[in-house]
All heavy atoms as atom14 arrays in JSON, in Angstrom:
{
  "sequence": "MVGSDVAVTEERNGFTLFDVHRDHIDVRQFRWRPPAPIAAIAALQPFATFRIERRA",
  "atom14_mask": [
    [1, 1, 1, 1, 1, 1, 1, 1, 0, 0, 0, 0, 0, 0],
    [1, 1, 1, 1, 1, 1, 1, 0, 0, 0, 0, 0, 0, 0],
    [1, 1, 1, 1, 0, 0, 0, 0, 0, 0, 0, 0, 0, 0],
    [1, 1, 1, 1, 1, 1, 0, 0, 0, 0, 0, 0, 0, 0],
    [1, 1, 1, 1, 1, 1, 1, 1, 0, 0, 0, 0, 0, 0],
    [1, 1, 1, 1, 1, 1, 1, 0, 0, 0, 0, 0, 0, 0],
    [1, 1, 1, 1, 1, 0, 0, 0, 0, 0, 0, 0, 0, 0],
    [1, 1, 1, 1, 1, 1, 1, 0, 0, 0, 0, 0, 0, 0],
    [1, 1, 1, 1, 1, 1, 1, 0, 0, 0, 0, 0, 0, 0],
    [1, 1, 1, 1, 1, 1, 1, 1, 1, 0, 0, 0, 0, 0],
    [1, 1, 1, 1, 1, 1, 1, 1, 1, 0, 0, 0, 0, 0],
    [1, 1, 1, 1, 1, 1, 1, 1, 1, 1, 1, 0, 0, 0],
    [1, 1, 1, 1, 1, 1, 1, 1, 0, 0, 0, 0, 0, 0],
    [1, 1, 1, 1, 0, 0, 0, 0, 0, 0, 0, 0, 0, 0],
    [1, 1, 1, 1, 1, 1, 1, 1, 1, 1, 1, 0, 0, 0],
    [1, 1, 1, 1, 1, 1, 1, 0, 0, 0, 0, 0, 0, 0],
    [1, 1, 1, 1, 1, 1, 1, 1, 0, 0, 0, 0, 0, 0],
    [1, 1, 1, 1, 1, 1, 1, 1, 1, 1, 1, 0, 0, 0],
    [1, 1, 1, 1, 1, 1, 1, 1, 0, 0, 0, 0, 0, 0],
    [1, 1, 1, 1, 1, 1, 1, 0, 0, 0, 0, 0, 0, 0],
    [1, 1, 1, 1, 1, 1, 1, 1, 1, 1, 0, 0, 0, 0],
    [1, 1, 1, 1, 1, 1, 1, 1, 1, 1, 1, 0, 0, 0],
    [1, 1, 1, 1, 1, 1, 1, 1, 0, 0, 0, 0, 0, 0],
    [1, 1, 1, 1, 1, 1, 1, 1, 1, 1, 0, 0, 0, 0],
    [1, 1, 1, 1, 1, 1, 1, 1, 0, 0, 0, 0, 0, 0],
    [1, 1, 1, 1, 1, 1, 1, 1, 0, 0, 0, 0, 0, 0],
    [1, 1, 1, 1, 1, 1, 1, 0, 0, 0, 0, 0, 0, 0],
    [1, 1, 1, 1, 1, 1, 1, 1, 1, 1, 1, 0, 0, 0],
    [1, 1, 1, 1, 1, 1, 1, 1, 1, 0, 0, 0, 0, 0],
    [1, 1, 1, 1, 1, 1, 1, 1, 1, 1, 1, 0, 0, 0],
    [1, 1, 1, 1, 1, 1, 1, 1, 1, 1, 1, 0, 0, 0],
    [1, 1, 1, 1, 1, 1, 1, 1, 1, 1, 1, 1, 1, 1],
    [1, 1, 1, 1, 1, 1, 1, 1, 1, 1, 1, 0, 0, 0],
    [1, 1, 1, 1, 1, 1, 1, 0, 0, 0, 0, 0, 0, 0],
    [1, 1, 1, 1, 1, 1, 1, 0, 0, 0, 0, 0, 0, 0],
    [1, 1, 1, 1, 1, 0, 0, 0, 0, 0, 0, 0, 0, 0],
    [1, 1, 1, 1, 1, 1, 1, 0, 0, 0, 0, 0, 0, 0],
    [1, 1, 1, 1, 1, 1, 1, 1, 0, 0, 0, 0, 0, 0],
    [1, 1, 1, 1, 1, 0, 0, 0, 0, 0, 0, 0, 0, 0],
    [1, 1, 1, 1, 1, 0, 0, 0, 0, 0, 0, 0, 0, 0],
    [1, 1, 1, 1, 1, 1, 1, 1, 0, 0, 0, 0, 0, 0],
    [1, 1, 1, 1, 1, 0, 0, 0, 0, 0, 0, 0, 0, 0],
    [1, 1, 1, 1, 1, 0, 0, 0, 0, 0, 0, 0, 0, 0],
    [1, 1, 1, 1, 1, 1, 1, 1, 0, 0, 0, 0, 0, 0],
    [1, 1, 1, 1, 1, 1, 1, 1, 1, 0, 0, 0, 0, 0],
    [1, 1, 1, 1, 1, 1, 1, 0, 0, 0, 0, 0, 0, 0],
    [1, 1, 1, 1, 1, 1, 1, 1, 1, 1, 1, 0, 0, 0],
    [1, 1, 1, 1, 1, 0, 0, 0, 0, 0, 0, 0, 0, 0],
    [1, 1, 1, 1, 1, 1, 1, 0, 0, 0, 0, 0, 0, 0],
    [1, 1, 1, 1, 1, 1, 1, 1, 1, 1, 1, 0, 0, 0],
    [1, 1, 1, 1, 1, 1, 1, 1, 1, 1, 1, 0, 0, 0],
    [1, 1, 1, 1, 1, 1, 1, 1, 0, 0, 0, 0, 0, 0],
    [1, 1, 1, 1, 1, 1, 1, 1, 1, 0, 0, 0, 0, 0],
    [1, 1, 1, 1, 1, 1, 1, 1, 1, 1, 1, 0, 0, 0],
    [1, 1, 1, 1, 1, 1, 1, 1, 1, 1, 1, 0, 0, 0],
    [1, 1, 1, 1, 1, 0, 0, 0, 0, 0, 0, 0, 0, 0]
  ],
  "atom14_positions": [
    [[-13.13, -5.97, -14.56], [-12.38, -5.46, -13.49], [-12.96, -5.82, -12.14], [-12.35, -5.67, -11.15], [-12.2, -3.95, -13.61], [-11.5, -3.45, -12.37], [-10.68, -1.89, -12.31], [-11.01, -1.01, -13.68], [0.0, 0.0, 0.0], [0.0, 0.0, 0.0], [0.0, 0.0, 0.0], [0.0, 0.0, 0.0], [0.0, 0.0, 0.0], [0.0, 0.0, 0.0]],
    [[-14.13, -6.31, -12.07], [-14.77, -6.65, -10.83], [-13.95, -7.72, -10.1], [-13.54, -8.73, -10.69], [-16.22, -7.2, -11.12], [-16.85, -7.64, -9.83], [-17.03, -6.08, -11.78], [0.0, 0.0, 0.0], [0.0, 0.0, 0.0], [0.0, 0.0, 0.0], [0.0, 0.0, 0.0], [0.0, 0.0, 0.0], [0.0, 0.0, 0.0], [0.0, 0.0, 0.0]],
    [[-13.72, -7.51, -8.82], [-13.01, -8.46, -8.03], [-11.5, -8.43, -8.11], [-10.83, -9.26, -7.57], [0.0, 0.0, 0.0], [0.0, 0.0, 0.0], [0.0, 0.0, 0.0], [0.0, 0.0, 0.0], [0.0, 0.0, 0.0], [0.0, 0.0, 0.0], [0.0, 0.0, 0.0], [0.0, 0.0, 0.0], [0.0, 0.0, 0.0], [0.0, 0.0, 0.0]],
    [[-10.93, -7.39, -8.78], [-9.45, -7.31, -8.86], [-9.01, -5.99, -8.29], [-9.71, -4.96, -8.4], [-9.02, -7.46, -10.3], [-9.47, -6.35, -11.08], [0.0, 0.0, 0.0], [0.0, 0.0, 0.0], [0.0, 0.0, 0.0], [0.0, 0.0, 0.0], [0.0, 0.0, 0.0], [0.0, 0.0, 0.0], [0.0, 0.0, 0.0], [0.0, 0.0, 0.0]],
    [[-7.85, -6.0, -7.63], [-7.3, -4.8, -7.1], [-6.47, -4.08, -8.13], [-5.75, -4.73, -8.89], [-6.39, -5.09, -5.89], [-7.19, -5.53, -4.67], [-8.37, -5.11, -4.57], [-6.68, -6.27, -3.83], [0.0, 0.0, 0.0], [0.0, 0.0, 0.0], [0.0, 0.0, 0.0], [0.0, 0.0, 0.0], [0.0, 0.0, 0.0], [0.0, 0.0, 0.0]],
    [[-6.61, -2.77, -8.21], [-5.81, -2.01, -9.15], [-4.5, -1.59, -8.49], [-3.5, -1.55, -9.12], [-6.62, -0.73, -9.63], [-5.76, 0.15, -10.49], [-7.84, -1.19, -10.39], [0.0, 0.0, 0.0], [0.0, 0.0, 0.0], [0.0, 0.0, 0.0], [0.0, 0.0, 0.0], [0.0, 0.0, 0.0], [0.0, 0.0, 0.0], [0.0, 0.0, 0.0]],
    [[-4.53, -1.31, -7.2], [-3.35, -0.91, -6.52], [-3.14, -1.8, -5.26], [-4.12, -2.29, -4.69], [-3.46, 0.57, -6.08], [0.0, 0.0, 0.0], [0.0, 0.0, 0.0], [0.0, 0.0, 0.0], [0.0, 0.0, 0.0], [0.0, 0.0, 0.0], [0.0, 0.0, 0.0], [0.0, 0.0, 0.0], [0.0, 0.0, 0.0], [0.0, 0.0, 0.0]],
    [[-1.9, -1.97, -4.88], [-1.62, -2.76, -3.69], [-2.09, -1.95, -2.44], [-2.13, -0.76, -2.48], [-0.12, -3.1, -3.55], [0.32, -3.97, -4.69], [0.73, -1.84, -3.48], [0.0, 0.0, 0.0], [0.0, 0.0, 0.0], [0.0, 0.0, 0.0], [0.0, 0.0, 0.0], [0.0, 0.0, 0.0], [0.0, 0.0, 0.0], [0.0, 0.0, 0.0]],
    [[-2.44, -2.68, -1.4], [-2.86, -2.04, -0.2], [-1.69, -1.41, 0.5], [-0.64, -2.02, 0.67], [-3.56, -3.07, 0.73], [-4.64, -3.65, 0.05], [-4.04, -2.43, 2.0], [0.0, 0.0, 0.0], [0.0, 0.0, 0.0], [0.0, 0.0, 0.0], [0.0, 0.0, 0.0], [0.0, 0.0, 0.0], [0.0, 0.0, 0.0], [0.0, 0.0, 0.0]],
    [[-1.86, -0.13, 0.93], [-0.84, 0.63, 1.64], [-1.48, 1.31, 2.82], [-2.65, 1.68, 2.77], [-0.21, 1.67, 0.75], [0.6, 1.13, -0.39], [1.28, 2.27, -1.15], [1.77, 3.21, -0.51], [1.32, 2.21, -2.39], [0.0, 0.0, 0.0], [0.0, 0.0, 0.0], [0.0, 0.0, 0.0], [0.0, 0.0, 0.0], [0.0, 0.0, 0.0]],
    [[-0.71, 1.55, 3.86], [-1.18, 2.31, 4.99], [-0.76, 3.75, 4.81], [0.32, 4.17, 5.24], [-0.62, 1.74, 6.28], [-1.26, 2.36, 7.5], [-0.84, 1.68, 8.79], [-0.59, 0.47, 8.78], [-0.75, 2.39, 9.8], [0.0, 0.0, 0.0], [0.0, 0.0, 0.0], [0.0, 0.0, 0.0], [0.0, 0.0, 0.0], [0.0, 0.0, 0.0]],
    [[-1.56, 4.5, 4.06], [-1.29, 5.9, 3.81], [-2.65, 6.65, 3.81], [-3.68, 6.05, 3.61], [-0.65, 6.12, 2.43], [0.74, 5.59, 2.3], [1.33, 6.12, 1.02], [2.61, 5.51, 0.78], [3.57, 6.09, 0.14], [3.42, 7.33, -0.33], [4.71, 5.51, -0.05], [0.0, 0.0, 0.0], [0.0, 0.0, 0.0], [0.0, 0.0, 0.0]],
    [[-2.54, 7.94, 3.95], [-3.69, 8.79, 3.73], [-3.86, 9.01, 2.23], [-2.89, 8.99, 1.52], [-3.56, 10.14, 4.43], [-3.36, 9.99, 5.93], [-3.97, 9.11, 6.5], [-2.59, 10.85, 6.51], [0.0, 0.0, 0.0], [0.0, 0.0, 0.0], [0.0, 0.0, 0.0], [0.0, 0.0, 0.0], [0.0, 0.0, 0.0], [0.0, 0.0, 0.0]],
    [[-5.04, 9.17, 1.77], [-5.22, 9.38, 0.36], [-6.63, 9.76, 0.0], [-7.53, 9.83, 0.9], [0.0, 0.0, 0.0], [0.0, 0.0, 0.0], [0.0, 0.0, 0.0], [0.0, 0.0, 0.0], [0.0, 0.0, 0.0], [0.0, 0.0, 0.0], [0.0, 0.0, 0.0], [0.0, 0.0, 0.0], [0.0, 0.0, 0.0], [0.0, 0.0, 0.0]],
    [[-6.86, 9.93, -1.26], [-8.19, 10.25, -1.74], [-8.28, 9.85, -3.19], [-7.32, 9.65, -3.85], [-8.55, 11.75, -1.57], [-7.57, 12.67, -2.18], [-7.8, 13.17, -3.48], [-6.4, 13.07, -1.53], [-6.9, 14.03, -4.06], [-5.52, 13.98, -2.1], [-5.77, 14.45, -3.39], [0.0, 0.0, 0.0], [0.0, 0.0, 0.0], [0.0, 0.0, 0.0]],
    [[-9.55, 9.69, -3.65], [-9.81, 9.28, -5.0], [-10.73, 10.32, -5.64], [-11.7, 10.75, -5.01], [-10.51, 7.92, -5.02], [-9.63, 6.96, -4.37], [-10.75, 7.46, -6.45], [0.0, 0.0, 0.0], [0.0, 0.0, 0.0], [0.0, 0.0, 0.0], [0.0, 0.0, 0.0], [0.0, 0.0, 0.0], [0.0, 0.0, 0.0], [0.0, 0.0, 0.0]],
    [[-10.43, 10.71, -6.88], [-11.28, 11.6, -7.66], [-11.91, 10.81, -8.79], [-11.25, 10.04, -9.48], [-10.44, 12.77, -8.23], [-9.8, 13.71, -7.23], [-9.03, 14.81, -7.94], [-10.87, 14.35, -6.35], [0.0, 0.0, 0.0], [0.0, 0.0, 0.0], [0.0, 0.0, 0.0], [0.0, 0.0, 0.0], [0.0, 0.0, 0.0], [0.0, 0.0, 0.0]],
    [[-13.2, 11.01, -8.96], [-13.95, 10.39, -9.99], [-14.47, 11.44, -10.97], [-15.13, 12.35, -10.55], [-15.18, 9.63, -9.47], [-14.81, 8.53, -8.51], [-14.73, 8.75, -7.15], [-14.59, 7.22, -8.98], [-14.44, 7.71, -6.28], [-14.28, 6.21, -8.12], [-14.22, 6.45, -6.75], [0.0, 0.0, 0.0], [0.0, 0.0, 0.0], [0.0, 0.0, 0.0]],
    [[-14.14, 11.33, -12.23], [-14.67, 12.21, -13.27], [-15.71, 11.39, -14.01], [-15.39, 10.48, -14.8], [-13.58, 12.68, -14.23], [-12.56, 13.57, -13.51], [-12.99, 14.43, -12.73], [-11.36, 13.4, -13.75], [0.0, 0.0, 0.0], [0.0, 0.0, 0.0], [0.0, 0.0, 0.0], [0.0, 0.0, 0.0], [0.0, 0.0, 0.0], [0.0, 0.0, 0.0]],
    [[-16.98, 11.72, -13.78], [-18.09, 10.95, -14.32], [-18.56, 11.52, -15.64], [-18.92, 12.72, -15.71], [-19.27, 10.91, -13.3], [-20.42, 10.08, -13.84], [-18.78, 10.33, -11.99], [0.0, 0.0, 0.0], [0.0, 0.0, 0.0], [0.0, 0.0, 0.0], [0.0, 0.0, 0.0], [0.0, 0.0, 0.0], [0.0, 0.0, 0.0], [0.0, 0.0, 0.0]],
    [[-18.58, 10.69, -16.66], [-19.01, 11.06, -18.01], [-20.2, 10.14, -18.38], [-20.46, 9.14, -17.72], [-17.89, 10.88, -18.99], [-16.66, 11.67, -18.65], [-16.47, 12.96, -19.04], [-15.6, 11.33, -17.9], [-15.32, 13.42, -18.55], [-14.74, 12.42, -17.86], [0.0, 0.0, 0.0], [0.0, 0.0, 0.0], [0.0, 0.0, 0.0], [0.0, 0.0, 0.0]],
    [[-20.83, 10.42, -19.44], [-22.0, 9.61, -19.87], [-21.63, 8.16, -20.16], [-22.37, 7.25, -19.83], [-22.62, 10.25, -21.12], [-23.82, 9.51, -21.65], [-24.44, 10.2, -22.85], [-24.9, 11.55, -22.56], [-26.13, 11.86, -22.09], [-26.99, 10.89, -21.85], [-26.46, 13.09, -21.85], [0.0, 0.0, 0.0], [0.0, 0.0, 0.0], [0.0, 0.0, 0.0]],
    [[-20.45, 7.92, -20.76], [-20.08, 6.58, -21.16], [-18.93, 5.94, -20.39], [-18.58, 4.8, -20.63], [-19.77, 6.53, -22.66], [-18.6, 7.49, -22.99], [-18.29, 8.38, -22.18], [-18.05, 7.36, -24.08], [0.0, 0.0, 0.0], [0.0, 0.0, 0.0], [0.0, 0.0, 0.0], [0.0, 0.0, 0.0], [0.0, 0.0, 0.0], [0.0, 0.0, 0.0]],
    [[-18.37, 6.68, -19.43], [-17.26, 6.11, -18.65], [-17.01, 6.95, -17.4], [-17.54, 8.04, -17.28], [-15.99, 6.01, -19.45], [-15.43, 7.33, -19.88], [-15.84, 8.04, -20.97], [-14.45, 8.1, -19.26], [-15.17, 9.19, -21.06], [-14.32, 9.25, -20.02], [0.0, 0.0, 0.0], [0.0, 0.0, 0.0], [0.0, 0.0, 0.0], [0.0, 0.0, 0.0]],
    [[-16.22, 6.4, -16.49], [-15.74, 7.1, -15.31], [-14.23, 7.01, -15.29], [-13.65, 5.92, -15.38], [-16.32, 6.48, -14.01], [-17.86, 6.51, -14.06], [-15.76, 7.21, -12.78], [-18.5, 5.75, -12.9], [0.0, 0.0, 0.0], [0.0, 0.0, 0.0], [0.0, 0.0, 0.0], [0.0, 0.0, 0.0], [0.0, 0.0, 0.0], [0.0, 0.0, 0.0]],
    [[-13.58, 8.19, -15.2], [-12.11, 8.21, -15.07], [-11.78, 8.31, -13.54], [-12.39, 9.16, -12.85], [-11.48, 9.41, -15.77], [-11.61, 9.27, -17.29], [-11.42, 8.13, -17.79], [-11.87, 10.27, -17.98], [0.0, 0.0, 0.0], [0.0, 0.0, 0.0], [0.0, 0.0, 0.0], [0.0, 0.0, 0.0], [0.0, 0.0, 0.0], [0.0, 0.0, 0.0]],
    [[-10.9, 7.49, -13.11], [-10.6, 7.39, -11.69], [-9.11, 7.76, -11.5], [-8.23, 7.25, -12.22], [-10.83, 5.99, -11.12], [-10.51, 5.89, -9.63], [-12.26, 5.53, -11.41], [0.0, 0.0, 0.0], [0.0, 0.0, 0.0], [0.0, 0.0, 0.0], [0.0, 0.0, 0.0], [0.0, 0.0, 0.0], [0.0, 0.0, 0.0], [0.0, 0.0, 0.0]],
    [[-8.85, 8.68, -10.53], [-7.49, 9.03, -10.21], [-7.31, 8.89, -8.69], [-8.09, 9.42, -7.91], [-7.18, 10.5, -10.62], [-7.19, 10.68, -12.1], [-6.92, 12.1, -12.48], [-8.1, 12.93, -12.13], [-8.1, 14.26, -11.82], [-6.93, 14.89, -11.9], [-9.17, 14.87, -11.51], [0.0, 0.0, 0.0], [0.0, 0.0, 0.0], [0.0, 0.0, 0.0]],
    [[-6.24, 8.15, -8.29], [-5.99, 7.93, -6.87], [-4.71, 8.62, -6.47], [-3.68, 8.55, -7.15], [-5.89, 6.43, -6.59], [-7.2, 5.72, -6.86], [-7.12, 4.27, -6.58], [-6.3, 3.55, -7.13], [-7.98, 3.8, -5.66], [0.0, 0.0, 0.0], [0.0, 0.0, 0.0], [0.0, 0.0, 0.0], [0.0, 0.0, 0.0], [0.0, 0.0, 0.0]],
    [[-4.79, 9.3, -5.34], [-3.69, 10.07, -4.8], [-3.33, 9.57, -3.39], [-4.22, 9.07, -2.68], [-4.05, 11.58, -4.68], [-4.4, 12.19, -5.99], [-5.67, 12.04, -6.53], [-3.49, 12.93, -6.68], [-5.99, 12.6, -7.76], [-3.81, 13.5, -7.92], [-5.07, 13.38, -8.43], [0.0, 0.0, 0.0], [0.0, 0.0, 0.0], [0.0, 0.0, 0.0]],
    [[-2.05, 9.73, -3.01], [-1.63, 9.28, -1.68], [-0.67, 10.33, -1.08], [0.06, 10.98, -1.79], [-0.97, 7.9, -1.68], [0.24, 7.82, -2.57], [0.76, 6.41, -2.61], [1.79, 6.3, -3.63], [2.12, 5.18, -4.22], [1.49, 4.06, -3.91], [3.01, 5.15, -5.14], [0.0, 0.0, 0.0], [0.0, 0.0, 0.0], [0.0, 0.0, 0.0]],
    [[-0.73, 10.37, 0.29], [0.12, 11.28, 1.03], [0.14, 10.75, 2.46], [-0.78, 10.13, 2.92], [-0.51, 12.69, 1.03], [0.09, 13.65, 1.94], [1.18, 14.44, 1.71], [-0.27, 13.9, 3.32], [1.51, 15.18, 2.82], [0.62, 14.85, 3.84], [-1.28, 13.38, 4.15], [0.54, 15.32, 5.11], [-1.32, 13.86, 5.45], [-0.46, 14.82, 5.91]],
    [[1.29, 10.98, 3.1], [1.45, 10.51, 4.46], [2.45, 11.35, 5.2], [3.49, 11.68, 4.65], [1.89, 9.07, 4.49], [1.9, 8.47, 5.86], [2.22, 7.0, 5.88], [2.05, 6.5, 7.22], [2.32, 5.27, 7.58], [2.75, 4.4, 6.66], [2.21, 4.9, 8.81], [0.0, 0.0, 0.0], [0.0, 0.0, 0.0], [0.0, 0.0, 0.0]],
    [[2.16, 11.73, 6.45], [3.14, 12.4, 7.26], [4.42, 11.56, 7.37], [4.27, 10.33, 7.32], [2.5, 12.59, 8.63], [1.03, 12.43, 8.38], [0.9, 11.51, 7.16], [0.0, 0.0, 0.0], [0.0, 0.0, 0.0], [0.0, 0.0, 0.0], [0.0, 0.0, 0.0], [0.0, 0.0, 0.0], [0.0, 0.0, 0.0], [0.0, 0.0, 0.0]],
    [[5.56, 12.16, 7.42], [5.85, 13.52, 7.75], [5.88, 14.49, 6.53], [6.32, 15.61, 6.67], [7.23, 13.44, 8.35], [7.9, 12.31, 7.64], [6.79, 11.33, 7.37], [0.0, 0.0, 0.0], [0.0, 0.0, 0.0], [0.0, 0.0, 0.0], [0.0, 0.0, 0.0], [0.0, 0.0, 0.0], [0.0, 0.0, 0.0], [0.0, 0.0, 0.0]],
    [[5.41, 14.06, 5.34], [5.31, 15.02, 4.23], [4.47, 16.2, 4.66], [3.44, 16.03, 5.33], [4.71, 14.32, 3.04], [0.0, 0.0, 0.0], [0.0, 0.0, 0.0], [0.0, 0.0, 0.0], [0.0, 0.0, 0.0], [0.0, 0.0, 0.0], [0.0, 0.0, 0.0], [0.0, 0.0, 0.0], [0.0, 0.0, 0.0], [0.0, 0.0, 0.0]],
    [[4.87, 17.4, 4.27], [4.09, 18.58, 4.69], [2.7, 18.62, 4.03], [2.5, 18.11, 2.9], [4.92, 19.74, 4.18], [5.77, 19.2, 3.11], [6.01, 17.73, 3.45], [0.0, 0.0, 0.0], [0.0, 0.0, 0.0], [0.0, 0.0, 0.0], [0.0, 0.0, 0.0], [0.0, 0.0, 0.0], [0.0, 0.0, 0.0], [0.0, 0.0, 0.0]],
    [[1.73, 19.15, 4.75], [0.37, 19.24, 4.2], [0.36, 20.02, 2.92], [-0.43, 19.73, 2.0], [-0.56, 19.87, 5.25], [-0.73, 18.88, 6.42], [-1.91, 20.22, 4.67], [-1.56, 19.41, 7.58], [0.0, 0.0, 0.0], [0.0, 0.0, 0.0], [0.0, 0.0, 0.0], [0.0, 0.0, 0.0], [0.0, 0.0, 0.0], [0.0, 0.0, 0.0]],
    [[1.22, 21.02, 2.79], [1.26, 21.81, 1.57], [1.59, 20.95, 0.33], [1.23, 21.35, -0.79], [2.31, 22.92, 1.68], [0.0, 0.0, 0.0], [0.0, 0.0, 0.0], [0.0, 0.0, 0.0], [0.0, 0.0, 0.0], [0.0, 0.0, 0.0], [0.0, 0.0, 0.0], [0.0, 0.0, 0.0], [0.0, 0.0, 0.0], [0.0, 0.0, 0.0]],
    [[2.19, 19.84, 0.5], [2.5, 18.94, -0.62], [1.3, 18.38, -1.31], [1.35, 18.0, -2.48], [3.43, 17.79, -0.15], [0.0, 0.0, 0.0], [0.0, 0.0, 0.0], [0.0, 0.0, 0.0], [0.0, 0.0, 0.0], [0.0, 0.0, 0.0], [0.0, 0.0, 0.0], [0.0, 0.0, 0.0], [0.0, 0.0, 0.0], [0.0, 0.0, 0.0]],
    [[0.17, 18.34, -0.58], [-1.09, 17.78, -1.14], [-1.46, 18.57, -2.42], [-1.96, 17.98, -3.39], [-2.21, 17.84, -0.09], [-1.87, 16.85, 1.04], [-3.55, 17.48, -0.72], [-2.82, 16.91, 2.2], [0.0, 0.0, 0.0], [0.0, 0.0, 0.0], [0.0, 0.0, 0.0], [0.0, 0.0, 0.0], [0.0, 0.0, 0.0], [0.0, 0.0, 0.0]],
    [[-1.25, 19.86, -2.44], [-1.66, 20.67, -3.62], [-0.89, 20.3, -4.86], [-1.41, 20.56, -5.97], [-1.46, 22.16, -3.28], [0.0, 0.0, 0.0], [0.0, 0.0, 0.0], [0.0, 0.0, 0.0], [0.0, 0.0, 0.0], [0.0, 0.0, 0.0], [0.0, 0.0, 0.0], [0.0, 0.0, 0.0], [0.0, 0.0, 0.0], [0.0, 0.0, 0.0]],
    [[0.28, 19.7, -4.78], [1.07, 19.35, -5.94], [1.13, 17.86, -6.24], [1.87, 17.42, -7.06], [2.51, 19.87, -5.72], [0.0, 0.0, 0.0], [0.0, 0.0, 0.0], [0.0, 0.0, 0.0], [0.0, 0.0, 0.0], [0.0, 0.0, 0.0], [0.0, 0.0, 0.0], [0.0, 0.0, 0.0], [0.0, 0.0, 0.0], [0.0, 0.0, 0.0]],
    [[0.26, 17.09, -5.6], [0.27, 15.63, -5.77], [-0.08, 15.26, -7.19], [-0.9, 15.87, -7.84], [-0.74, 14.99, -4.85], [-0.4, 14.91, -3.37], [-1.57, 14.23, -2.61], [0.89, 14.14, -3.14], [0.0, 0.0, 0.0], [0.0, 0.0, 0.0], [0.0, 0.0, 0.0], [0.0, 0.0, 0.0], [0.0, 0.0, 0.0], [0.0, 0.0, 0.0]],
    [[0.58, 14.2, -7.66], [0.24, 13.59, -8.93], [-0.39, 12.22, -8.63], [-0.06, 11.58, -7.63], [1.5, 13.39, -9.79], [2.15, 14.66, -10.2], [1.24, 15.46, -11.12], [0.69, 14.97, -12.05], [1.12, 16.78, -10.82], [0.0, 0.0, 0.0], [0.0, 0.0, 0.0], [0.0, 0.0, 0.0], [0.0, 0.0, 0.0], [0.0, 0.0, 0.0]],
    [[-1.36, 11.78, -9.41], [-1.97, 10.47, -9.13], [-0.96, 9.34, -9.22], [-0.1, 9.32, -10.06], [-3.09, 10.34, -10.17], [-2.73, 11.32, -11.23], [-1.86, 12.36, -10.62], [0.0, 0.0, 0.0], [0.0, 0.0, 0.0], [0.0, 0.0, 0.0], [0.0, 0.0, 0.0], [0.0, 0.0, 0.0], [0.0, 0.0, 0.0], [0.0, 0.0, 0.0]],
    [[-1.09, 8.36, -8.29], [-0.25, 7.18, -8.32], [-0.89, 6.08, -9.13], [-0.22, 5.1, -9.56], [0.14, 6.71, -6.93], [-0.96, 5.97, -6.17], [-1.12, 4.61, -6.29], [-1.82, 6.71, -5.38], [-2.14, 3.94, -5.6], [-2.83, 6.06, -4.66], [-2.99, 4.7, -4.79], [0.0, 0.0, 0.0], [0.0, 0.0, 0.0], [0.0, 0.0, 0.0]],
    [[-2.22, 6.2, -9.36], [-2.95, 5.22, -10.18], [-4.07, 5.94, -10.89], [-4.74, 6.79, -10.34], [-3.47, 4.09, -9.29], [0.0, 0.0, 0.0], [0.0, 0.0, 0.0], [0.0, 0.0, 0.0], [0.0, 0.0, 0.0], [0.0, 0.0, 0.0], [0.0, 0.0, 0.0], [0.0, 0.0, 0.0], [0.0, 0.0, 0.0], [0.0, 0.0, 0.0]],
    [[-4.26, 5.56, -12.17], [-5.37, 6.07, -12.93], [-5.94, 4.91, -13.74], [-5.23, 4.05, -14.18], [-4.97, 7.22, -13.92], [-3.99, 6.74, -14.79], [-4.39, 8.42, -13.15], [0.0, 0.0, 0.0], [0.0, 0.0, 0.0], [0.0, 0.0, 0.0], [0.0, 0.0, 0.0], [0.0, 0.0, 0.0], [0.0, 0.0, 0.0], [0.0, 0.0, 0.0]],
    [[-7.24, 4.94, -13.89], [-7.9, 3.92, -14.74], [-9.25, 4.42, -15.12], [-9.78, 5.38, -14.6], [-7.95, 2.55, -14.06], [-8.61, 2.53, -12.73], [-9.98, 2.16, -12.66], [-7.96, 2.81, -11.56], [-10.6, 2.09, -11.43], [-8.55, 2.78, -10.33], [-9.89, 2.42, -10.26], [0.0, 0.0, 0.0], [0.0, 0.0, 0.0], [0.0, 0.0, 0.0]],
    [[-9.85, 3.77, -16.09], [-11.18, 4.12, -16.6], [-12.11, 2.94, -16.47], [-11.76, 1.78, -16.74], [-11.04, 4.45, -18.11], [-12.38, 4.81, -18.77], [-12.17, 5.33, -20.16], [-11.7, 6.71, -20.02], [-11.54, 7.55, -21.01], [-11.77, 7.14, -22.26], [-11.11, 8.8, -20.82], [0.0, 0.0, 0.0], [0.0, 0.0, 0.0], [0.0, 0.0, 0.0]],
    [[-13.36, 3.25, -16.03], [-14.39, 2.23, -15.97], [-15.37, 2.61, -17.07], [-15.97, 3.68, -17.09], [-15.07, 2.34, -14.6], [-14.11, 2.08, -13.49], [-16.24, 1.31, -14.51], [-14.64, 2.37, -12.08], [0.0, 0.0, 0.0], [0.0, 0.0, 0.0], [0.0, 0.0, 0.0], [0.0, 0.0, 0.0], [0.0, 0.0, 0.0], [0.0, 0.0, 0.0]],
    [[-15.5, 1.69, -18.04], [-16.39, 1.89, -19.17], [-17.81, 1.48, -18.73], [-18.03, 0.55, -17.96], [-15.94, 1.01, -20.33], [-14.59, 1.34, -20.9], [-14.53, 2.7, -21.63], [-15.6, 3.22, -22.02], [-13.42, 3.19, -21.78], [0.0, 0.0, 0.0], [0.0, 0.0, 0.0], [0.0, 0.0, 0.0], [0.0, 0.0, 0.0], [0.0, 0.0, 0.0]],
    [[-18.77, 2.2, -19.26], [-20.19, 1.89, -19.05], [-20.57, 0.61, -19.77], [-20.2, 0.43, -20.94], [-21.06, 3.03, -19.48], [-22.5, 2.77, -19.22], [-23.34, 3.94, -19.65], [-24.75, 3.64, -19.36], [-25.66, 4.54, -19.18], [-25.37, 5.79, -19.22], [-26.92, 4.17, -18.94], [0.0, 0.0, 0.0], [0.0, 0.0, 0.0], [0.0, 0.0, 0.0]],
    [[-21.27, -0.26, -19.12], [-21.72, -1.49, -19.74], [-22.87, -1.15, -20.7], [-23.67, -0.27, -20.49], [-22.25, -2.45, -18.74], [-21.18, -2.96, -17.82], [-21.71, -3.95, -16.85], [-20.69, -4.26, -15.84], [-20.9, -5.07, -14.86], [-22.08, -5.66, -14.68], [-19.93, -5.36, -13.99], [0.0, 0.0, 0.0], [0.0, 0.0, 0.0], [0.0, 0.0, 0.0]],
    [[-22.91, -1.91, -21.79], [-23.97, -1.67, -22.82], [-25.34, -2.08, -22.33], [-25.57, -2.81, -21.44], [-23.64, -2.47, -24.07], [0.0, 0.0, 0.0], [0.0, 0.0, 0.0], [0.0, 0.0, 0.0], [0.0, 0.0, 0.0], [0.0, 0.0, 0.0], [0.0, 0.0, 0.0], [0.0, 0.0, 0.0], [0.0, 0.0, 0.0], [0.0, 0.0, 0.0]]
  ]
}
């Protein structure tokens, strides 16, 4: 996966959550942008998810 984009570039606010485990990392990316209400952030669903496996 090195050197490749998982998601297209967008001009939005967002954040990424990393769930780190011994053998992999699960990545979830979220996006939000005004004029959507700030309260909508609490109900966001990830627009992209992927797993990074640990190298042997």
